[in-house]
N, C-alpha and C positions, 0 to 999 in steps of 0.2 A: 197398099204396098205389101208384097209378100213377106213372110217371116224371114226368109233367107236374105232378102235384100236389106231388111231393117238391121239384121245382125251384121251384115257386111258393112253398111254405113256406120254402124256403131263402132265396130272394130277399127274402121278407118279413122274415125274421129279420135278414139283413144290413142291410136298409133301416132296421130298428128300431135295430140296433146303431149304425149311422152317425148316426141322429138322436140317440141317447144320447151318443155321443162328441162330436158337434157341440155338443150342449147343454152339455157339460162344458167345452168350450174357451172361453177368454176373449179379451178384446180389450184392447189398450193404445192409447190415443189421446192427443193433446195438441198442444202447440205449442212451437216452439223460437224463442227471441227473443235479440236483442242486449241489451247492458246498457242501451241507450237505450229499450228497450221495443218497438223495431221488430221485425217478423217477420224471421226468417232463412231464406230459401229455399235449397234445394239442400243442406241439412245432412243427414247420414246418421244415421239412428236405427235401432239393431238390438239384438237380444238377444245378449249376450256368449256366445260359445261355440256359436252356432248360425248357420245361413244365413238366418235370418228377419230381414228389414230393410226399410226404406222410406226415401224421400227426401222432405223437406218441400216443400210447394207454395209458391206466391207469398205466402200468408198465414202461412207457417211451420208449417202443420198437418201431422200425420202420423197414420197408422193402421196398427197391426200386429194382424192377426187370426189365428185358429187357434192360440192359445197354450194349452198345457196348464196346468192349475192348479198352483200352487206358487210358490216364491220364484224371482225372476229378477233379473238385473242388466241394466238398460237403458243403452245407451251412446249419447250424442249427440256427434257430432264434425263439424267442418267445417274445411277448410283456412284457416289464418289465425286460428283460435280455439282456446281451450283445450278439451280433451276433458272432458266431464262424464259421470259415472256415477250412476245412481240404482238403489237396491234396492227392489223392489216385491213384495208378496205378493198373488198373484192367485187369487181364489176361483173355483170351478167356475162357468162361465157368466157371470162378472162382466166389467164394463168399467171399467177404471181410467183416470183422466185425469191426465196429467203435464205439468209446465211446466219446460222447461229454459232457463236463461239462460246463454249462452256469452260468456265474457269475450274481447274481441278481443285477439289476439296476432299481429299481422300479420308480425312478425319474431320468431321464437322464439329470442331471445338474452337474455343478462343485461340487465336494465333499464338499468343504468349504461352498458354498452357501446352499447346502442341509442341512448340519448340523446346520447352523445358522438361516435359514429362513423358514424351513418347520416344520410342526407339528410332523411328524413321524421321523425326524432327519435322514432320509435315511435308517432306519431299516425296511427291508421288512417284516420280521416275527413279528415285534413289541415287541419281547421278550426283557425284561430288561427295558422297558419304564413304569415307574409308572404312573398310570392313564389310563383311557379308551381312546384308539386311534383306529380309523379306517382309512384305506387307500384304496381308490378305484383306481385301476390302469387303464391304457389305455385299456387293454384287457377287463376289466369289463365294462368300459364306452362304448366300441364299440359293445357289445353284442346286444344292442337295439338302440343305436344311439339316445338316448333321448336328447332333448334340453330343457327339463323341469326339473329343479333342484329338484322339489318335487318327480318326478318319479325316478330320479337318487339316491336320498337319502332314498328311501323307505326301502332298505335292511339294513340300519344303525340303530341299536337299540339306543334308547334314543332321537331320532329326531322326532319332531312332526311338521307337515306341514299343515297349513290351506289353502285349495284350494280357488281360487277366480275366475280366468278367464279361467281355463282349460288348459292353455299353460305355466303357471309359469312365466309370464312376469315380475310381481312384487311380488315375493314370500313372504310368511309369514312363517318363519322358527323359531322354538324354540328348545331349548335343555334342556331336563330334567325339563320341566315345567317352563322355564324362561319367557314365554309369546312369542307369535309369531308375533305380530303386525309389519308388514313390516320388519321383521328380525332385529328390532331395539334393541334387548336385547342380541345379540351375536356379537362377533367380526368377521367380514367378511373381508377376505383378498384375493388378487390375487398376487401370487408370494411373499408372506410374507409382502405385503404392504396393509395398510388399504384402502378399495375400496369403502365404502359408500360415497355418495356425500359430506357429512359433518359429519364425524363419531362422533364428540363431540357435536357440536351445534345442529345438526338435523340428527340423525342416521337413520331415517326411510329410507329404501332402495327402493326408487323409481327408482333406477338403480340397476341392478344385472348383473354381467359378463355373457357373452354368454357361456353357458355350453357346447354347441356342439363343441367348438374349444379347449376344455381343454384336457390336457395330463394326469392329475390325480387330485383327490379331496381328501382332508384330513379333518377329523373331530376329534377334541380333546376335551375331557371333563376331569374334575378332576383337581388335583393340578398342573399338568404340564402346564396349560393354562395361569397362571399368567404372564408368559414371554411375552404374546402377547397383552393383554389389549386393550382398557380400560375396556371392559366388561368381567368380570371374573366369573360370576355366572354360566351361563349355559355352555358356552364353546366357542370354536373358529372353524371357517370354513375357510379353505384355498384352493383356486382353483389355480392349477398349469398350466400355459399356455405351449404351444408347445415349447420345448427346441430347441436350435441350435443343429442340428445333428452332429455326429462325422465324417460323410462322406457325399458325395453328395446323397441326397435322397429327395423324395417328395411323395405327396399323393393327390388323386383326388376322391372326393365323390360326387355323384349326386343322389338325392332322389326326387321322385314325389309321390303325393298321392291325396286322395279325397279332394274336396273343393279347388281345384287349389293349393294345397300345393306344394311348390318347395323349395328344399334346395341344395345349392352348397357350397362345402367346399374343399379348396385346400391349400396346403402349399409346399414350396420348400426351401431347405437350403443346406449349405455345410460348412465345416470347413477346415481351412488351418493351417499352422504352427503358424502363428501369428494372427489368428482371425477366424471369421465365421459369418454366417448370416442365418436368416430364414425370409421369408415373407409368410403371410397367409391371407386368406379371408374366412369368413363364412357369407353366405347370405341366408335368408329364408323368405318365405312369405306364406300367406294363406288367403282365403276369409272368414274364420271363420265358426263356426258351428251354430251360432245363426241366427235367421231370424227376420229381422227388419220389423215392420209393414210398409207396403208401399214400401218395398225394400230399399236396401242401404248396404254399406260395414259394416262388423262386424269383419274383420280380421286384419292382421298386416303385416308389412314389416320391416325387420331388415337387415342392412348392417354393417358388422364388419370387421375391417382391423387391422392387427398386423405386426410390423416390429421389428426385433431384430438384433443388430450389436454388435460384440465383437472384441476387440483388446486385445492381451495378449503377454506376453513373452513366451519363451519356458517353458513347464510344469516343466522341470527339472532345470530351472534356480535357482540360489542360492537365488535370491530375486524375487519371483514370483509376478507378477502383472497382473490383468485382468480388463478391463473396458467394461461394457455391457450397451448398450442403448436400451431401449424398448419404443415403441410408439404404442398406441391403439386408434382407433377411431371407434365409433359406432353411427349409425343413426337409429332412430326408428320412425315409424308412426304406431300407433295402434288405431283402431276405437273401443276403449273399453270404458265402462261406469261403473258407480257405481249403476245404476238403475237396480234392480233385478225385481222379480215378486211377486205378492201376492200368498197366499196359493192356492186359487182356480185356478188362472191362471197357476201356476206351475203344478198342477195336470192335467190340460187339455193339455197345450202346454209348456213343460219345457224349450224349446230352443227358446222361443219367446223373442223379444226385443220390448219394447213399442215405439210408435212413438215419444214420448218425449225425446228419447235419440238419435235421428237421427243426431244431430250436434256434438255429443260427439266424441272427438278425442284427442289423446295424441301425441305430437311430442317431441322428445328428441335428444340431441347431447351430447355425452360423449367423452372426450379426456383425455388420461392418459399417463404420461411420467415418466420413471424411468431411472436414471443414477446410476449404481451400480459399485463400485470399490472393488476389492478383492486383498489383498496382504498377503503374508506369509513372514514377516521379519525374523522369526526364524523357525526352523523345527517344533516346537510344539506351535507356536503362529500364529494366523491368525486374520485379521481385515477385516470386511465387512462394507462398508459405502454406504448408499443408499439415494439418493436425489430424491424426488418424487413430482409430481404435478398432480392434477386431476381437471378438469373443467367439469361441467355438467349444462346443461340448459334444462328445461322442461316446457312445457305449456300443462296442461291437461284441455282442454276446455270441461266442462261437466255440465249437468243439476244439479242444486243445490236445488232450491226451486220452489214452484208452488203456485198460488193463483187464485181463481175463481172470485174474486170481488175486486175492489179498496178499498172497505170498510172493507175487512177481512184481517187477518194477513197472512203472508207468511207461508207456510207449508214445512218443510224439507222433502225430498224424503224418508228418513228412517222412519219418523213418518207416512207419507202417506201410505206406503206399509205395515206398521205394523198394520194399522187400516183403511183400505179402506172404510169401511162403514161410519166412522165418517167424512171422507173427500171425499164423493162421487163425488162432483163437480170437485174437483182437480184431482181425479182419472180419470174422464171422459176426462179431457183435456190431461192428460199424455198419455192416450190410443188413442188419435187422434180426439176427438170431438172438434169442433170449439169453441174457447174460447170467452166469452162475452166481454173481455177487451183486449187491445193491450199488456199490460205488464203482461202476464199470466205466463210466464216461465222465470225464472232467470237462465241463463247459465253463470257459473263463469269461467273466464280464470285464472286458477291456475298457473300463470306465475312466475317461480322461477329460480334463478341462484345461483349455488353453486361453491365453490372451496375448495380444501384441499391441503395443501403443507407442506413439512417438510423435515427433514434430520435425519437419524438414523445411529448410529455407534455401531457395536457389535464387541467386542474383545473376542477371545477365546484362552484359554491355556489348554493344556492337558499333562499328564504324565502317562505313563504306566510302572509299575514295575512288578517284578515277583509275588508279593503277592497281590498287590492292584493297583488301578489306580485312578487318580484324573482328573477332568475336571472342569474348571471355566469359566463362561461366564458372561460378563458385557455388558449391553446395555444402551444407552442413546438416547432419541428421543425428538426433538423439533418440535412441530406441531402447525399449525393454520388452522382453517377452517371457512367458512362463508356461511350463507344462506341469500339471498336477495329476499324477497317476494315483488313483484310489480304487484299486481293483480287487476282485474276489473271484472265487470259483464255486460253482454249484456242481453237485454230483447226481448222476442219473443211473438208472438201470434200464436195460433194453428188455422190453416185454413184448415178444412177438411183433417186432417192428415199431413199437411205440415207446418213446422215451418217457420215463416217469421219474419225477424228482424224488430223491431219497434224502438229500441233505442240502440245505440252503447255506451258502457261505456268508460270512460277515464282511461287509465292505471294509477294505483296508488291510485284509489279511493275505493278499497275494502280492501285489506290488503297491508300495505305499511310499511314494517319494515325490519331491518337487524339484524340478530343474528350471533354472533361471538364467537369463542372459541380459546383461546391460552393455550396450554398444554405443560408442560415439564414432561417427564416420564423417569424413569430409573429402571433397575432391575439388580439383581445379582442372579445367579443360580450356585450352586455347585453340582457336581456329584461325588460320592464316590462309587467305586466298590471294595469290599473286599470279597473274597471267593464267597459264593452264594448270598451275599447281595448287593443290589444297593440302595443307599440313595440319594435323590435329594431334598435338601431344597432350597427355593428361597424367594426372597423379592422384591416386586415392590413398586415404589413410583409414585404417580400421583399428580401433582399440576396443577389445572385447573382454568382458569378465564373465566367465561361465561358472555357475555354482550348482551343486547338487546336495539336497538334504534328504537323506534316506532314513525314514522312521522305522523301517523293518516291518516284518509281517506280524509281529507280536505286539504292536502298539497302534491299533486302529484309531485310538483317541488322540494320537499324536501328542503324548505327554513329553516326548523327548528323552525317555529313559534310556533308549539305546540308539540315539540319533548319531548318524555318521554323516560327516560333511566332507565335500570335496570342492576345490576351487582351482580354477585355471585362468590365467590371464595371457592374452595374446595381443601384441601390437605389431602392425605390419604396414609397410609402404608398398603400394601396388602401382608401378609405373606402366605406361603404354604409349605408343605413338602409331599413328596411321597416316599414310600418304596416298593421295589420289592425283592422277595426271590425265588430263584430257588430250588424247592423241590427236583426234580430229573430231568432226561432227559426229556425235553419237557414241564414239569409242572412248572408254576410260579404262585405265589400269590402276590397281591399288595394291598396297602392301601394308602389313602391320606386324608389330611384335608387342606383346604385353605379358605381364606376370599373371598367372592363374593362382587363385586362392580359394580355399574353403575352410571355414572354422573347424577347430577340433572339438572334442568333448570336454567335460568338466574334470576328467582325470588329471591330476597335477602332472605337468610335464608332457602331456599329450601333444603331439606335433600336428600342425595344420597341414592341409593338402596344399602343395606348392608345385608350380610348373612354369615353364617358359613356353609361350605359344606363338607360332608364326603362321602367317598366311600370305598368299600372293594370288591376286585375282584380276578379272577383267569384266567389264560390262559393255553392252551395246544396246542402244535404243534408237531406232530410226524407222519411220514409215510402218509402224505396226509390228516390227520385228524386235523381239527382246531376247538377248543372249546373256547368260551369266556363267562364269567358270571360276572356281577357286580350288587351290590346293592348300592343305593345312598340315601342320606338324606340331604336336604337343609333346613336350619333353617333361615328364613328371619326375620331380624329385621324390615325392611321396604321395601315393594315391591312397585315398581313404575308402573303406567300405563300412556300412552300418549294419549292425545286427538287428534286423527287423524280422518279425514273423512273416511279413510279406515276401521275404526271399528265402523262407524256410528256416530261419534262425529262431532263437529263443524269445525275441521281442524285447531284449534289454535296451536296445537303442545304442549300445556302446559302439564306438568306432574302432576299426582295425586298420593298422598300417599295411599298405600293399607295396611299399618301397617304390623303386624306380620303374616307370612304365613309359613306353613310347607309343603314341597314337598318331596316325597320319591318314590322309585320305584325299579324295577328289570329289568336288561337288559341281554338277552341271545342271543348267536349266535353260529352257528355250520356250518361246511363245511366238506364234504367228497366226494371223488371220488369212486363211486361204481364199477368202472372198466368196462371192455367190456361187451357188450350185443349182442349176435349174431355175424354175420359176418361183419356188417357195422358200428356198434357203438363201437368205440375203447376206448371211455372214457365217463363216465356218472357222472359228478359232481352234487351234490345236496347241497343246502344251506337252512338255516332256521334262522330267527331272531324273537325275541319277546320282547316287551316292556310293562311293567306294570307301570302305572303312576297314582299318586294321589297327589293333592295339595289343601289345605283348608285354609281359613282365620281363624285366631285365635281370632279375636275380631269382634264385631258388629259395624257398622258405616254406614253413608249415604255418598255416593260418587257421584260427578258430572260426573265421568267417566262412559259413557254409558253402557259398558258391565258389570259393577259391580253393579251400582244402589244402592238399599238398601241391605246391606250385614248383614247377621246374622252369629254368630260364628258357624263354621263348614261348611259354604257354600263352595262348590267346585269352583275352578277357571274355567272360560269359555274357550272353544276351547282347551281342553286338554283331549284326549281320554284315558279311563282307559286301553284299550287293543289295541295293534297294533301287527300284525303278517305279516311277509313276508317270502315267500318261493320261491325257483327257482330250475329248473331242466334243465340241458344241456345234449344234445345227440350229441357227437362229433364223426364224421366219418372221413374217409380219405379226402373226398371232401365236405361233407355236415355237417353243424352244425344246430341244432334246439335248441332254447332257450325258456323256458316258465317261467314266473314269475307271482306270484299272491300276492296281499296285502289285508289285512283286517284291517279296522279301525272301532272301535266300535263307538257307538253313542256319540256325544259330546254335552255338554251344550253350549248354545249360550249366556246365562246370568248366573251370579253367582247364585248358588242354591244348594239344597240338597234334598235327598229323591228321589222319583220317577221322572223320566224324563217327562217333559211336552212336548207334540208334537210341540207346538208353540214356544218352547224355546230350541230346540235341532236340530241336524242334523240327517241324516240317518246313520245307520250302513252300511258299504259298503264293498264288495269284488270285486276287479277289476283284470282281467286276461289279461296279455300282452303276445304275442307270436311273435318270430322272427326266421328267418332262413337265413343261408348263403350257397351259393354253390360256390365252388372254381373252376373257369374256368381254371386258371393257377396259379402257385405258388404265384403270386402277383396281381391276379385279382379275385374279388368276385362279385357274384350277391347277392342282399339282398332283403328280403321281411319281412314285419311285420304287425301285427294287434294289435292296442292298444284298450283296453277295448273290448276284444273278444266277450263277451256275451252281449255287448251293454247295460250295466247296467245304468239305469237312477236313479240318487240319488241327494239328497240335500247336496251339498258340504259345503254350508255356508249360513248364514242369514245376513251377513254383506258384504259390507258397508250399503246397503239398499235393503231389500227384499231377496227372495230366489234365490240362484244361483246354476246351475247344474254343474256337472263334465263333462269332455270331453266324448262325445259319441264315438262309434266305429269308428276307423280310419284305413284305409288301406294305406300302403306305399310300394313302390318298388324302388330299386336303384342298383347302381353299384359302386364298389370301386376298385381303382387301386393304387398300390404302386410301387415305383421305387427307 
């Protein structure tokens, strides 16, 4: 037989064999739906133990082809939903059709804990919740894998973030014009527990939880927030950490990027009949994007660790009990500074760092412990008790003042950079010119130790009848916190661009005082559902004792020889009510009114911040379309501002009265899946959010608070943009996902004022575009790539604490993610 004939017969036999094998292979098709019957796009459907999988399209459909005959286990899973498995027997050449219904589980926690300690109360659609609420699920957080809370919250209407370092290390977050200084005017929590280092005595958030390890993030504004306190004007922010999984599972993420950026994130956990656990670490570092004169570090390194342990009775036990222990430790070293740039230097080299900041570094250690007990003594009664303790130490060693001669006064760096012509000699020293005196640069060791601890008990009761349902919740919290300032200053001379220590300070000789707060708070909240109506009235009570013990700069041993004490007591009732009405399927309108409150300082007679806040809104949820709209109005009787170095002040922490202020605005949000596009895009969700904000002083006055200064009636509050816009587009294929998001923030005033914006007293309007993509190598393995600030936009993000500061430039990242 000739060679060609043999090859021909061989190819014919192989072709026939392929036809036979193909004929024996079967298919699995079907749909994945929510409990409401709506299709669930972007869900992963795969054969367990194989690499064969698919992603549902906009209609929730999937198709798996080329499956060998036999018995298979098909898995349907999606972030925020319970995983469902189905066993199917597939005959040779057959096609089987399956239908999966996934139960929504936006926060994978015990149902009682969800109801009592989260802002969204476990309601994934948020319908029936009076007040504006936003929930960012794990799926949303993993699209870009941001560790910057400012970028994470950019899609949430009503949130304003003032950038500072480009990485969100110490964020400045405000809600509805509350003021953003170190997030000190909002209630910040992790797993429903106050997380600021000293939330009553010193709420400025020089610590913020590591966003990259979070499972979900909630934002709540309006009347429903009075449950959370003590800050009830703007709103509450709750970060939900990785839960204990229901079965053995884990995750491993590794990201690398420009400027030696490295991120490692891993967690592992399991559950048993009588308990469970999860262990987690998140570690990240970068060399930073700023260039220090003469070279040197400008980046940071963070190590974050979490452990959770749970013991419990059987879930079906008559008297259910569960005890959960959580421990978090975070270490940070960041070579960050308050020293910005002058106008001219920013225009030439926006990412420059002056030589005078070469010694600036912040070191922190945060420890956080929670012991939470849950019990259900009766079928419709539950009790959640949480014991917590937070310890935080930080020392931000940074340039504070400069002088060019022993006969001249010290110049604060904020004043120097605001007017470099008037302080030309000091400017020359800061930029590296040899100083004529040894004590030319004062570097302050802002050494502070904090603790916060307390116990909170929440009792819930509910009754569901045929025509109406009731729910009552009562909570009591006993809390204390403290800030211990034990600071000093070292002095340097500048020697041809190198700072050399000439005099070491003695700890306790700069700021030497203790600030304490003891607070007892309680609340009662009732929920009535009758027909289409939901009514939620609530009442909160805060009794706060604030104390300050100032030992003075001449008593570092704290003998008390010149001790000065201050004490202030505040007791306040904080009422609120919210109403929700279901117009028809999917449509809800809601309204609310409540009292806003923020604690004062320890100065005797100091007034708290008070306001009356109103909102009116609507929600729509149907067939994949999500619409939200809210108008709000805040009528301040007395607005407070804090003297922080972060806002260009002296750093005393004292509070200043701003008098009457009116803030109002509009919040809009929309989401819709446009469906398939071509052969490879199975789903194309788009989203949009917009915020209009305006806040003005109602009286003229002269303030020692730096960002306010001399205020005229009608002046607008600083660092509150009139317009914010965020939009995103996702292209989801079988193996590939592409995510694009953009945010626009209009020009902001950096000092109170009105009329035309002055270039020297405003930031830049900015539009920043971020892009990310995933490629699924296997059902549980993905490659990841992203570009932050795609167009490499250079902009003035802030003019405080001192001088002009840029936003993050373009940043490339690559990574891999594996789940098991």
